[in-house]
C-alpha positions as CSV (number, residue, x, y, z in Angstrom):
1,X,0.0,0.0,0.0
2,X,1.4,3.4,-1.0
3,X,0.7,6.4,1.2
4,X,1.4,10.0,0.4
5,X,4.5,11.4,1.9
6,X,2.5,13.9,3.9
7,X,-1.1,13.4,5.1
8,X,-3.5,16.1,4.2
9,X,-5.5,15.5,7.4
10,X,-9.2,16.3,7.7
11,X,-10.8,19.4,9.1
12,X,-14.6,19.5,9.5
13,X,-16.5,22.5,8.2
14,X,-18.7,22.8,11.2
15,X,-17.6,23.2,14.8
16,X,-18.0,20.4,17.4
17,X,-20.2,20.8,20.4
18,X,-17.7,18.8,22.5
19,X,-14.0,19.7,22.2
20,X,-12.2,17.1,20.1
21,X,-9.3,15.1,21.6
22,X,-6.2,16.5,19.8
23,X,-4.3,13.2,20.1
24,X,-1.3,14.6,18.3
25,X,2.2,15.1,19.6
26,X,3.0,17.8,17.1
27,X,1.3,20.4,14.9
28,X,2.0,21.9,11.5
29,X,4.1,25.1,11.8
30,X,3.5,28.4,10.2
31,X,4.9,32.0,10.6
32,X,2.6,32.7,13.6
33,X,3.9,29.6,15.4
34,X,7.5,30.5,14.7
35,X,6.9,34.0,16.0
36,X,5.5,32.6,19.2
37,X,8.4,30.1,19.6
38,X,11.0,32.8,19.1
39,X,9.3,35.6,21.1
40,X,7.3,33.8,23.8
41,X,9.0,30.5,24.3
42,X,6.2,28.7,22.4
43,X,3.7,29.0,25.2
44,X,0.7,30.4,23.3
45,X,0.5,28.6,20.0
46,X,-0.1,24.8,19.6
47,X,3.0,23.4,18.0
48,X,4.1,20.6,20.3
49,X,1.9,19.0,23.0
50,X,4.5,19.2,25.8
51,X,4.1,23.0,25.5
52,X,0.4,23.3,24.8
53,X,-2.4,21.3,23.4
54,X,-6.0,22.5,22.5
55,X,-7.7,19.8,24.6
56,X,-5.6,20.4,27.6
57,X,-6.2,24.2,27.2
58,X,-10.0,23.5,27.2
59,X,-9.8,21.7,30.5
60,X,-7.6,24.4,32.0
61,X,-10.0,27.2,30.9
62,X,-12.9,25.4,32.7
63,X,-10.9,25.2,35.9
64,X,-9.8,28.8,35.7
65,X,-13.4,29.9,35.4
66,X,-14.5,27.8,38.4
67,X,-11.7,29.3,40.6
68,X,-12.2,32.9,39.3
69,X,-8.6,33.0,38.0
70,X,-6.9,34.8,35.2
71,X,-5.2,31.6,34.1
72,X,-4.8,27.9,34.7
73,X,-2.6,25.0,33.5
74,X,-2.9,21.3,33.7
75,X,-0.3,18.8,34.9
76,X,0.2,15.1,34.9
77,X,-1.0,14.7,38.5
78,X,-1.8,16.7,41.6
79,X,1.6,16.1,43.0
80,X,3.1,17.4,39.7
81,X,1.1,20.6,40.2
82,X,2.3,21.0,43.8
83,X,5.9,20.1,43.3
84,X,6.3,22.2,40.1
85,X,4.6,25.2,41.7
86,X,6.8,25.1,44.8
87,X,10.0,24.6,42.8
88,X,9.1,27.5,40.6
89,X,8.3,30.0,43.4
90,X,11.4,28.9,45.3
91,X,13.6,30.4,42.6
92,X,13.4,33.6,44.6
93,X,14.1,32.2,48.1
94,X,14.8,29.1,50.2
95,X,12.1,28.9,52.9
96,X,8.6,27.5,53.2
97,X,6.2,27.7,56.1
98,X,3.5,25.0,55.8
99,X,0.6,23.6,57.7
100,X,1.4,20.4,59.4
101,X,-1.9,18.9,58.5
102,X,-1.4,18.1,54.8
103,X,-1.8,15.1,52.4
104,X,0.8,12.4,53.1
105,X,2.7,12.7,49.8
106,X,2.8,16.5,50.1
107,X,4.2,16.1,53.6
108,X,6.9,13.8,52.2
109,X,7.8,16.5,49.6
110,X,8.0,19.1,52.3
111,X,9.9,17.2,55.1
112,X,12.0,14.9,53.0
113,X,12.6,16.0,49.4
114,X,12.8,19.8,49.6
115,X,15.1,19.8,52.6
116,X,17.4,17.3,50.7
117,X,17.7,20.0,48.0
118,X,18.7,22.6,50.6
119,X,15.3,24.3,51.2
120,X,14.1,25.1,54.8
121,X,10.6,24.0,55.7
122,X,8.9,25.0,58.9
123,X,5.6,23.2,59.9
124,X,2.9,24.8,62.0
125,X,-0.6,23.8,63.2
126,X,-3.0,24.7,60.4
127,X,-5.7,26.1,62.8
128,X,-3.3,28.1,65.1
129,X,-2.9,31.6,63.8
130,X,-0.3,32.4,66.5
131,X,1.9,29.6,65.2
132,X,1.6,30.9,61.6
133,X,2.4,34.4,62.7
134,X,5.5,33.4,64.7
135,X,6.9,31.0,62.0
136,X,6.4,33.5,59.1
137,X,8.1,36.3,61.1
138,X,10.9,34.1,62.3
139,X,13.0,34.3,59.1
140,X,12.6,35.5,55.5
141,X,9.9,33.4,53.9
142,X,9.2,32.7,50.2
143,X,6.1,30.4,50.3
144,X,3.3,29.8,52.8
145,X,1.5,26.6,52.1
146,X,-1.9,25.2,53.3
147,X,-4.8,23.1,52.4
148,X,-8.3,24.7,52.4
149,X,-9.5,21.6,54.2
150,X,-6.8,19.4,55.6
151,X,-6.4,15.8,54.4
152,X,-7.7,13.8,56.2
153,X,-8.5,15.8,59.3
154,X,-10.9,18.2,57.5
155,X,-9.6,21.1,59.6
156,X,-10.1,24.6,58.3
157,X,-7.3,27.2,57.8
158,X,-8.2,30.9,58.1
159,X,-6.9,31.6,54.6
160,X,-7.6,35.4,54.7
161,X,-5.6,35.8,57.9
162,X,-2.7,33.6,56.7
163,X,-2.7,35.4,53.3
164,X,-2.4,38.7,55.1
165,X,0.6,37.4,57.2
166,X,2.3,36.0,54.1
167,X,1.9,39.1,52.1
168,X,3.2,41.4,54.9
169,X,6.3,39.2,54.9
170,X,6.7,39.3,51.1
171,X,5.7,35.6,50.7
172,X,3.2,34.0,48.4
173,X,0.4,31.8,49.7
174,X,-0.2,28.5,47.8
175,X,-3.4,26.7,48.7
176,X,-4.4,23.1,47.8
177,X,-8.2,23.3,47.2
178,X,-8.7,19.7,46.3
179,X,-10.9,18.7,49.2
180,X,-13.0,21.9,49.5
181,X,-13.2,22.4,45.7
182,X,-14.4,25.7,44.0
183,X,-17.9,24.5,44.7
184,X,-17.5,25.7,48.3
185,X,-14.7,28.2,48.3
186,X,-12.4,30.2,45.9
187,X,-9.1,30.7,47.8
188,X,-7.9,33.4,45.4
189,X,-10.8,35.6,46.6
190,X,-9.5,35.1,50.2
191,X,-6.0,36.3,49.3
192,X,-4.2,33.1,48.0
193,X,-1.7,33.7,45.2
194,X,-1.8,30.3,43.6
195,X,-4.3,27.4,44.0
196,X,-3.4,23.8,43.2
197,X,-5.6,20.8,42.6
198,X,-5.5,17.1,42.2
199,X,-7.9,17.1,39.3
200,X,-8.1,13.4,39.7
201,X,-10.6,14.0,42.5
202,X,-13.8,16.0,42.5
203,X,-13.0,18.1,39.4
204,X,-13.0,15.1,37.0
205,X,-15.2,13.1,39.4
206,X,-15.1,9.6,37.9
207,X,-11.9,7.9,39.3
208,X,-10.7,7.3,35.7
209,X,-7.9,9.8,35.2
210,X,-4.8,11.2,37.0
211,X,-4.4,14.9,36.6
212,X,-3.4,18.1,38.3
213,X,-4.1,21.8,37.9
214,X,-2.6,25.2,38.9
215,X,-4.5,28.4,38.8
216,X,-3.6,32.0,39.6
217,X,-2.6,35.3,37.9
218,X,-1.4,35.0,34.3
219,X,2.2,36.0,35.0
220,X,2.7,33.4,37.8
221,X,0.9,30.6,35.9
222,X,3.1,31.3,32.9
223,X,6.2,31.0,35.0
224,X,5.0,27.7,36.4
225,X,4.1,26.5,32.9
226,X,7.7,27.0,31.8
227,X,8.8,24.6,34.6
228,X,6.1,22.1,33.7
229,X,7.5,22.1,30.2
230,X,11.1,21.7,31.4
231,X,10.3,19.0,34.0
232,X,8.0,17.1,31.6
233,X,4.9,17.0,33.8
234,X,2.5,17.8,31.0
235,X,-1.0,16.2,30.7
236,X,-2.0,13.9,27.9
237,X,-4.8,15.1,25.6
238,X,-7.1,12.1,26.3
239,X,-6.7,12.6,30.1
240,X,-7.5,16.3,29.7
241,X,-10.6,15.4,27.8
242,X,-11.8,13.2,30.7
243,X,-11.2,16.1,33.1
244,X,-13.1,18.4,30.8
245,X,-16.0,16.0,30.5
246,X,-16.2,15.5,34.2
247,X,-16.3,19.2,34.8
248,X,-19.5,19.5,32.8
249,X,-21.3,17.8,35.7
250,X,-19.2,19.2,38.5
251,X,-22.0,21.3,40.2
252,X,-24.6,18.6,39.9
253,X,-22.3,16.0,41.4
254,X,-21.1,18.2,44.2
255,X,-24.6,19.2,45.2
256,X,-25.7,15.6,45.5
257,X,-22.5,14.4,47.3
258,X,-22.5,17.3,49.7
259,X,-26.1,16.6,50.7
260,X,-25.2,13.0,51.4
261,X,-22.1,14.0,53.4
262,X,-24.1,16.3,55.6
263,X,-26.8,13.6,56.2
264,X,-24.1,11.0,57.0
265,X,-22.3,13.3,59.4
266,X,-25.5,14.2,61.2
267,X,-26.5,10.6,61.7
268,X,-23.0,9.6,62.9
269,X,-23.0,12.2,65.6
270,X,-25.7,10.3,67.5
271,X,-24.2,6.8,67.0
272,X,-22.7,5.4,70.3
273,X,-20.0,3.5,68.3
274,X,-18.5,6.7,67.0
275,X,-16.1,8.7,69.1
276,X,-15.9,11.8,67.0
277,X,-17.1,13.2,63.6
278,X,-15.2,15.7,61.5
279,X,-17.3,17.5,59.0
280,X,-16.9,21.3,58.4
281,X,-20.4,21.9,57.1
282,X,-19.7,21.9,53.4
283,X,-18.1,19.6,50.9
284,X,-18.4,15.9,50.3
285,X,-15.7,14.6,52.7
286,X,-16.5,13.1,56.2
287,X,-14.0,11.7,58.7
288,X,-15.0,9.9,61.9
289,X,-13.3,7.8,64.5
290,X,-14.8,4.6,65.8
291,X,-14.3,2.9,69.2
292,X,-11.8,0.1,69.1
293,X,-8.9,1.7,67.2
294,X,-7.4,0.5,63.9
295,X,-8.7,-3.1,64.1
296,X,-12.2,-1.9,64.5
297,X,-11.9,0.7,61.7
298,X,-10.6,-2.0,59.3
299,X,-13.5,-4.3,60.4
300,X,-16.1,-1.6,59.8
301,X,-14.7,-0.8,56.4
302,X,-14.8,-4.5,55.3
303,X,-18.4,-4.9,56.4
304,X,-19.5,-2.1,54.0
305,X,-21.5,-3.1,50.9
306,X,-22.4,0.3,49.4
307,X,-19.1,2.2,50.1
308,X,-15.9,0.7,48.7
309,X,-12.5,0.3,50.4
310,X,-10.1,2.2,48.2
311,X,-7.7,5.1,48.3
312,X,-8.4,8.4,46.5
313,X,-11.6,10.4,46.6
314,X,-14.0,12.6,44.6
315,X,-15.6,10.1,42.4
316,X,-19.3,9.3,41.8
317,X,-18.9,6.2,44.0
318,X,-18.4,6.5,47.8
319,X,-14.8,5.5,48.8
320,X,-13.6,4.8,52.3
321,X,-10.0,4.5,53.6
322,X,-8.1,4.5,56.9
323,X,-5.4,7.2,56.7
324,X,-3.6,5.4,59.5
325,X,-2.9,2.5,57.0
326,X,-2.6,4.4,53.8
327,X,-1.8,8.1,53.2
328,X,-0.1,8.6,56.6
329,X,1.2,5.1,57.4
330,X,4.8,6.3,57.6
331,X,4.3,8.8,60.4
332,X,5.5,8.0,63.9
333,X,3.1,7.9,66.9
334,X,4.2,11.4,67.8
335,X,3.7,12.7,64.3
336,X,0.3,11.1,64.1
337,X,-0.7,12.8,67.3
338,X,0.6,16.1,66.1
339,X,-1.3,15.7,62.9
340,X,-4.4,14.7,64.8
341,X,-4.8,11.4,62.9
342,X,-6.4,8.7,65.1
343,X,-5.9,4.9,64.6
344,X,-9.6,4.4,64.4
345,X,-10.3,7.2,61.8
346,X,-12.3,6.4,58.7
347,X,-12.3,8.9,55.8
348,X,-15.4,8.9,53.6
349,X,-15.5,10.5,50.2
350,X,-19.3,10.6,49.5
351,X,-20.5,9.8,46.0
352,X,-23.9,10.2,44.4
353,X,-25.5,7.0,45.6
354,X,-28.8,7.1,47.4
355,X,-28.0,8.8,50.7
356,X,-30.2,6.6,52.9
357,X,-28.7,3.5,51.4
358,X,-25.2,4.7,52.2
359,X,-26.1,5.7,55.8
360,X,-27.9,2.4,56.4
361,X,-24.7,0.6,55.1
362,X,-22.5,2.5,57.5
363,X,-24.9,1.9,60.4
364,X,-25.1,-1.9,59.7
365,X,-21.3,-2.1,59.5
366,X,-20.9,-0.3,62.9
367,X,-23.5,-2.6,64.4
368,X,-22.0,-5.8,63.0
369,X,-18.6,-5.0,64.5
370,X,-19.7,-3.8,67.9
371,X,-18.8,-5.9,70.9
């Protein structure tokens, strides 16, 4: 079979309702593309998909709108978004002040990897403004880092107050908004400079893609984009399409999941087998501690029939995990206590199942493992 040396391709006359998946590593060049490459580093035109891709840009634009941001970019994972953002902003300094209550892999980055590269990281209690104030004032600080809702404790950080402290010290506030989502809060409006997401979670919402996002002002996002290109943490076009598609039902999914989470938290507060319930009033995440410690928590989890035992969160299905055995398994007893992670803690990511069916499932699991 003889093929022409160059494919002519095919371009439809009409525009698609759904953004197509531009599954192409490279694009035909023209004078406009060359001008962008030579004058702007190739950041604006679509000429090579590690730099930019139309499908990836479509997903980024949706997230920027949700967060009320000037610009957004996509990365290959949430950790790629966090690590690349921190490494970019640390070009101007060496010190980070971070909340102690953060996702396990973020903690590893902060306490293991960045110090190994010569950066200074100070950890504080997320809810203690006096600790934030003292740590930020202690030495020149480049980045202040927090999660809107801590993972897995579901503790709130006063972002407006911390942003004010950071800016007075000449630092930038970076906020992980994965748990809270833009459905409940926009950290940029509270003073954050950059917001990061694991788009794997509630934004895409179907547990079928790994992706990350960074949002903020155009200048800062562009600088981070340069590092994403250099480090190679770009998002594949098909993955970006899955994020875009999930975003089309974001509000509907969050409304249903949040209502379920509220109902579950309310019911658990009166259950004698539950020691404590952590639910901030909004969002789709609930954490609670059962009597009997880790063994009981594992037993409860394995008696569930509606909720599924799995890591991750934010999908249409309810997922449950024990942070003690998964995201924070490497912490010492002292570190677990400081992070306020109990051995009997169960973390629920509520999906869109029937709320009463899920609540009944949790109650029967608690009853089956009592005594």
